[in-house]
N, C-alpha and C positions, 0 to 999 in steps of 0.2 A: 207816662201814663201807660200801663200795660194793659193789654187787651187778652182776656183769658179765653181760651177755648177748650173743649173737653180733649181728652188725650186720643181718644178713638178717632175725632176729626183730624188731630194733628198725623197720626199715624197714617190716615188714609192719604193725605196729602203729601207726606214724605215718600211714601211708597209708590205713588201714582207714576212717577218718572221712570224708575226702573221696571216696573210691570209693564209699561206702555211699551218698552223698549223689547223686552222678552216676547211681546206677542209679534213682534215683527219678524223675529228669529224663525229658522227651519224648524219644521215639525220636529225633527230629532233632536235639535237643540232646545225647543219648547218642551219637549217631553223631559230633558234632563234638567232644565231650569224648574220646570214644576215639582221635580223630585227632590230638590235641595233648598235650604236657606242661604242666600249670599251673603257674604261679609258686608256688602252695601246695605243690605235690609236691617242686618244686625245694627249698624252705626246710624240708620235711619230712626229705628226703635229707640235708640239710646239718646238721640239728639232730642226727638219729640218729647220724651219721658223727662230729660232734664228742662227742659223750656217749660213744662207744665210744672214740675216740681219747684223750680226757682221762682216762677211767677208767682205760685202759691205761698212760698215762704216769705219773700217780700210784702206779699198783701198780708200775711197773716202777723208777721212781726212790724208792719208799717213801717219798713225799711226803705229808705230812698236810695237812688243810686241805679246804674245801668250795669249789665252784665254781658259777657262774653262766654260761649261755650265752645270748646274745642274737643271733638272726640277723637282719639287715637287711631291710627288704622291698624286694621287687623290683618293677619296673614291672608293675602288673596288665595291662598291654596285651601282655606278652611271651606269646608263643605259639612254643613249640618242637615240632616233629613228634614225634608218638609214637616211643618206642624201643621196638623189638623185643626188645631185651635188657634185662636190669637195669641200672640206673643205676651208673656208678662214679664214686665220690667219692675225692678225696684233698687233702691238705693243700698248698696252692701255695705259702704263706708265713705266718708264718715257720717256723724248724725246729722250734719248740716250739710246742704247741697253748696259748698263753698272748697274753693281749692282744688286739689286732687281727689277726684272721686273715682269709685268703681260701681258701675251698675250691674245688676245680675239681670240677664235676660234669660228667661226660661221657657220652655214648652212642656207644657202638662198633659200632652197626648199620652196613648198607649205605649209610646215609644219616647218617653221624655229626655231631654237633654238641657243642659245650661252652660252657657258662655258668659264669662265675665269681661265687661267692656271697660277700659281706663277712659277717663275723660279729665278736663280740667274746666272749672268754673271760676271766672274771674267776675268780682264784684267791685266795681268802681264806684268811690264816694268822695266827697270833698272831706279831708281831713286838715288837722291843725299842722303845719311845719314851720319851722325857723326861717324867717326871712333874712337873718344874719346871726353869726357865731355870737355864743355869749359863754361867759365863764360860769363856773360854780358858783352857787349863792346869789347869782344875779337875779333881780325879780323882774319878772317879763312885762314889758310895755307893749301898746298898741302897735307901734312900729317894728316890734321884734318878731311878730309872726305874722303868718299868712294863711290862706287854705288853699290847697292842693288837690286834684284828682289822683286817687292811687287805688291800687287793687287791695282791699281791706283783708281779703282772704290769705294774704301773706303777712299779715301784721298780727303775729301771734300774740305779741304782748299787748296788743290793744292800742286804741287812739282815741284822739278828743275831735269832736264832731262840731265844736262852735269856738271861736276866739274867746268867748267869755270864759269857758273852762281852763284858759290859759293866761289870760291877762291880769296881773296882780299876784300870780304865784310865783315861788322862789325855785329855782332850777336846783336839785341836788347831785348834778353832775353836769360837765361842760357839755354843750351842743353845738353842731356846727351847721352851717348854711344846707337848708332843704332837708334837715333831719325831721323825721316824723316824731311829734311828742307824744308820749304816753303817760297815762298815770303815775307810772314810776318814776319819771323824771321830775316830777313837781311835789312841792309840798306848800303848806300855807306859809306865807311871807310873814316874818314878825312885825307886828303894828306896836306891840309893847314888849319892851326888853325888861328882864329881871333887874330890879332896883328903880325901875322908872315911877315917878309920881303920878298917879292917875286920879281920875275922878269917879268916883263910885255913885252911881245913880241907883237908888232903890225905888222900885215901882209897885203901885197897888192900884189896878184899874187907872183913873186918870190923875192920880195923885203921885208925885214923884218927890224923892228927898235927895240932895246932893251931900257928899261927904268926901273929904281927903282919903286916899289911899296909897299904899305902896305896893307894887308888883312884885310878888315872890317867885314868879316864874314867866318865862315869855310864853307869847301866844300870837297867833294871827286871828283876823276877822272869823267871828262866831265862836272862836275856840272857848273852852272854859279855863281860867286860869286861877291859881291862888292868890289871893291879896288881902293885905293888912288893913284894917281900917283904924286910920291914924287917931280916932277920936276915942272908939273903945278897945282898941289896941286887938280886937278880935280878928282872928283869920277866917276868911270865907271864900267860896268859889263863886266866881262871876264871869259872865261871859263877855267876851270883848266885843264892843259895837263899833268902836273908832280908834285912830290914834290917840293913846292917854285916856280912854274912856272904857269903863265897863259897866254892867248891869246886872242887878240882882233882884229876884221878886221879894217883896216885903211878905 
């Protein structure tokens, strides 16, 4: 469960430490510090902005998971003029606050300036991985897959969020132990092959009629295949509902 606060409150908290230290410095050092924006302040602004942005993204998309934010160190020699207004932070890239990101920190005072701060946002979710290696065209069983926590920001080809999405599917390429499964790895397993004898069920409300048929194409569950009605010799399209069984509306 994430606790959301306003960005201004976060910024006040994050800057409280550095500002308190500055107040203890000698008057000359205090005057110098008052005239510049330190790299630590820019990092604090970036951290607070990303926390707020990521929490808002997770809440809006209803995405489960935990996140980690790492803001890159800036050149310690960086000295920007003190801004007479509150610093503004915005996401420069990418569109979503995941993976490698760049935050633009801007001062909109009479002497404006902009600093681009790089960071990395890791979002950890449970995804489906292989519990053991399998060959191409293997049909995945319950014992073949499990869930593990992974940083989904690095999974550019996608991932599966539940075991139900994998069990019963067929691999289109070999898979190794602990490999993250993606939709590109899977296709519907064939429960009917071309030439199989099938039962055609024609339904209309509560009324159903059964007739013999022959599959003219292969198919998995819920897929549409071509079937020949052996009584009428007509070729129809029907939906696969079980091994050896298809259904069509009357």
